N, C-alpha and C positions, 0 to 999 in steps of 0.2 A: 634551744625552748623545744621541750617534746611537744609533738603532736596530742590531740586532747582524745582521749579515750573513748572508746565506742561504748553509749550504750547497748547492754546485751540484751534489758529485759526486752526492749523495742516498746510500740504501741500497740496494747489492746483494741482500739481503733482502726487504726491501718493492716494487722491484718484481714486475709483473705479469709470467707466463713469457711472454706474447705481444707483451711490450712488447722483449725480444732476440731474441726468433726469425722468421726469417724464415717467415712464415706460406706464402707462394709457394712456398716447397721441397717437393720431391715427396713426401720422407718425410713432411713434415703433411699433404699430400693425400690423402695413404693411408691417413692411420691414420684420418683424417678419412671414408674411404669402406668402412674396416670394421667389421661387424660384430657389436661387442665381445662382445654378449648372448652370441651364438650359442656363443663359447668358454667364455663364462662355464655357461653350462647344459652343454654337453659335458664339460667338466671340473671342473665341479662335482661329477658323479656318482662321480665318484672320489675326492674326498675324502672323511674322517669327521674330522667335528666332536670338539677332544678330544685326538685321538691326536697324538704327532711336535709337532713344529714348531708355532706358526701360520705359517698359509700366505700365498705372497707374493700381493698384486696379480694376474690371472691377467692382465690386459693389460701387464703386463711382465713375465710367463715366456713369453705367446706373441712380445711382440714383443723379444726378447733372441733367442729362434729364429728369427726372421723371416728374417735372413742366414745364416742356416746351413741354410734349406731353400732360397733361391735359388741358393746355387749349386751344389745337388745335380741 
């Protein structure tokens, strides 16, 4: 009996993000330079716990606005 062959394709959902993102890309480098705690502290003052729908992560919301701010 021969051993089962290994699945060389792997599973997309089991890979680490750093394995398929170019860590030298300028947006990856920019994300490492941003002090995300400052945004969380400042925006956290305007959120009220238990009211409305659950908040999305601050990093996501700020990251989505960065291209808009860069255009202005």
